[in-house]
N, C-alpha and C positions, 0 to 999 in steps of 0.2 A: 457406539460411535454415531455421531450426528450425520444425517444424510445431506449431501450437497444438492440443494435445490437451485432453481433459476434466480439469478438477479436480473430484474427487468430494467433495461436502460431505455428511457424515452428520449430520443435525440432530436425530435422535431420541436422547436421552441413553441409553436402554436398549439401543441397538443394539450388536451384537457382530460384528466382522469376521472372516471365515474364508476358507480357501482351498479351491477345488475345481478341480483340474487347472490350467488356464490362466485361470481366472475368479476374480474377487473376489466373495464372497457376503456379503451383509448379513443377519444373523439378528436377529429380534426375538422373544424368548421361545421360542427354538429353532425358530422358523418362518422359512423363507426369504422375505424381503421384496424382495430386489433382487440382481441379479448383473450383472457387467460384465467383458468380456475385458480382461486386463492391457494388451493392445496399444493400448487406447483411453485409458489413464489416465496422467497425468503427476504428479498430486498427490492426496493423500487428506487431508482435513481433518475431524476428528471433534469434534463438540460433545457430549461425554459422558464417562462413566467406565467403561463396560464393557470397552473395550479391543479387542485383536485377538489372534488366535492366533499362536504362535511361527512356525508354518509360513508364515503370511501375511506376517509381518514379514520373514522370511528371503527370501521371494520378492520383496517390494518392494525390499529392499536390493540384491538381485542385479540388479534391473531399474531401479535408480536412481530409484525412486519414493519420495518422502518421505511419512511419515505424521506429521501434526501433531495434537496433542491440545489442545483448548481446553475451558474450562468452558462451560456453556450460555450464559453472558452474554458470551462472547467473550474472556475472560481466558486468556492463553497458559499452558499447563502444561508441555509438552515436545514433543520431536520425535525421530523415528527416521529415520536416514539410512544409506545404505550406505557403502562404502569411499570414501575421499577420492580424487577423480579430478582429472585436469588436470596441467599442467606444473609440476613442483616448482620450476623456475627462476622461473616467474611468481610463485608464492607467496613465494619467497625475496625477490624484488624488492619485493613488496608489504610484507613485514615490514621490510625495510630502509627503505623510504620512510616507513613509519608512524612511524619514529623521527626523521625529518627535519622539524623544526618549521616551517621556511620552506615546504617542499613542502606539508605538511598545511594550512597557513594559506591558501596560494594556491589549492589545489584546493577547499578549503572555501568560499572566496569565490565561486568559479564555481558551486558547487552551490547556495549560498544565493541568489546572483543569479538563477539559474534558477528557484528557488522563488518569489522575488519576482515575476519576469517572468510566470510562469504564473498566479500568484494575481491579478496585475493583469489578465492576459488574461481571466480568469474574470469579473472585475468589468466590464471593457470590453465583454465579450460580452453581458452582461445589459443594460448601458446601450444598446448598439447595437440589440439585438433587441426591447427592451421600453420604449423611451424614452417612448412615448405612454401607457403604463399604470402607470408607477412614478414615484416622486419620486427622481430620480437624483442629487440634490444631494450627499448623503453618500457615495454610491458614487464620484462623480467626484472629490471632495476626497481620498478615500482612495487612489484610483487615481493621482492626481497625486503624492501623498505617497510612494507606493511607487516611482513612476518616479524620483523624486529620490534615494530610498534606494539604488537599484541602483548608481548611480555612487558614492555616498558610502561604501558598505561597502568599496570597494577602497582607501580611505584608511587603514583600520585596520591596526595593526601587531602586534596580539596577539589571542589567542582570546577573552579576556574582553570586549574591545570588540565583537568580531564576534558572540559569543553574546548579549550584552546587547542589541545593536541588533536582532538577529534576533527576539528576544523582543518588543521594542517593536513592530516591524512586524507580527508575527503577531497581537498583541493588537488593533492597529488594523484589520487585515483581518477578524478574527472579530467585531469590534464592529459591522460593517455586513453581516455574512453574511446576517442575516435580511432585509435590504433587498432581497436577490435573489429572495425568495420572492414569487410572484404569487398563491398560494392558501394556505390553512391557516396564515396568519401568526400567528394567535392560539395555535394548538396547537403550532407549531414555532418560536416565537420563541426567540432565544438572546441572553442578555446578555453572556456571556463564555464562553470555552472552558473546559470542566471535563472531567476525564479519569477520575479514580479516586476515587469513581465518577462517571460522567456524570450530571448533575443535570437534564437535560431531554431531550426526544425527539431533537432535532437533534444534540446532543452524543453521544447514544447511537449514532446512525447513523454519525457520523463515526468514533468510536472503534472501532466494530465493523469498518468497512471499512478503516480504517488498519491494523488487526491483520491482516486478510486480505492487504492489499497488502504488508505487511512479509514475510509468508510467501512470497508470489510472488517478491519481490525476492531473498529469501534463496535460494530454489531456483535462480533465474537465476544468481546468483553462484557457487553450487556447481557448476552445470552448466558454466560457463565455466572453472572451476578456481581461482577466487579464494576466499579464506577470509572468510566473511561476518562473522566475529567480530573481525577486525582492520581498523579503519577509520581515517579521517584527521581526522574532525571530532568525532564523538561519543566521549565518554570511554570508555576500555576498562574493562569490568567483567566478572567471571566470568559466563558465560551470556548476555551482552548482545551481540546481533548488530550491532556498531557500524557495519560497512561497509554492511549492509543498511539501517540507519537513515539513514546518509549518503545513499545513492543514492535512497531513496524520497522524500527531501525535495523533489526536483525533479518528482516524479510525483504528489504529493498532490492538487494543485489540479485537474489534468487528469483523472486516473483516478478520484478519489474525490469531490472537492467538486462537480464538475459533475454526477456521477451522483446524488448526494444531492439537489441542487437540482431536477433534472429529475423525480425520483421524487415529490417533494413537490408540485411545480407541476402534474404530471399526475395527482395524487391516486392514484398507484400504491401509496401507503402512507398510513395515517392514525393518529390517536391510539389507535385500538382495537388497534393492533399493538404497544403498549407498556404497561407497568405500573410503578408506583412502589413501591419497598420502604419499610419503615417509617423507615429512616434517611435517606430522601430520594433515594437512587440510583435510576436508571431502568434497566429491563431490557426486552428484547424478548420477545414471545410467540413460540411455535414458528412460527406463521403469519407473523409479522413477519420472522423470520430467513429463512424460505423465500422470501419476496417479495424481500428484499434480495439474497440469493444468486442468485436467478434473474436479477434485473436486472444483477447483476455479471457473470454468465456471458454474458448477451446483450451487454453493453457490451464485453466482451473480444473478441467476434467481429466488431465493427465494424472496417472497414478505413479506414486513413488513409495518407497519404504521409508517411513519416518526414522531418522537416525537415532532417536532415543527410545521411543515406544516399540520400535521394530515391527510395526504394523503397516500394511499397505493402505494408503489413503490417497484421496484425490488432492492435488495441490491446493485447490480452493479451500480445503479443510485445515490447512496448516495454521492459520490464525486461531481457529477454534482449539486445536490441540495445544498451542502455546498458551492460550488463555487458561486452559484447564491446568496445565503444568504450573503456571504462575499461581493460580488459586490453591493448588495442592501445597505449594511451597509456603504461601502465606498462612495456610492452616496447619503448617508444620507436619504435613503428611510426606513431604520430601525434605531431605536435609539441605538441599540447595536448588535454586532455579536452574533448569536445563534449557539454555537458549537453543535456537534452531541453528544447527551447523550442517552444511552440505558440502560435499566434495564434487 
């Protein structure tokens, strides 16, 4: 089993990354602010524009450490990775199956069903744990609706039906998302999902962490040897990591949604950690980003028993396990892909 190492998040926009022997060094106005041995790093994610030295980028490429660059608001800019690794026969099989419409539709149904299941599990968890302190009426209605949807989506015969229905269920789920909040409901209320830009604090948190999750999934796929840009459900576009977006669908509710709800309910974050732009979009403060990233790192270290392989793993390794299961299915070592399902 892969060891979960540190993802380094550089949140100060003026930071510059450099190399010193076997150490990564973060400089701010030419002064050393932080250093870490490469042996402890698996990903580097920078929220800024200063960049990194060519020597550092070469060292990261040689050590299979990806460097991702995002704007301070979390918008993805680009990524530096090393040589393509993995079994070329696995990638060839992936490319062949991506052209098989029946195969793509069937595996997409499984991934969307897992997304529905885990979203419903998040609703049911709130109902079960807080039934005496919340009005669970809308949550229960939506949970039942999603339960019916899981079976119905297997009746669809084309992608237009599947994608349209997935959108309907997602809107229903997010329409009751705020009902899972026990505190700060006035500040973190959400009417509907908004992305570009997020129009409220809750949407801002979700978009931010979904971006981080997509980078984690992309790294997992590359580590296993799959091409993150050739997927089965999301439309192929230049620069779009379609397979990473496919795989993260089943992980959103468990890895991101639950964390966001917990942070708000425990008042680990507040409205002071956000600000609104003139156009209506919402951004995080530097302190807000640091709070969310710390909570994300802590969440990744929690241990669960994986529902399929029945081994204890850290939550941060879930994308790697799912990437392995997908690869085994493509190589026909498994009779079917086993999506991540949690109760």
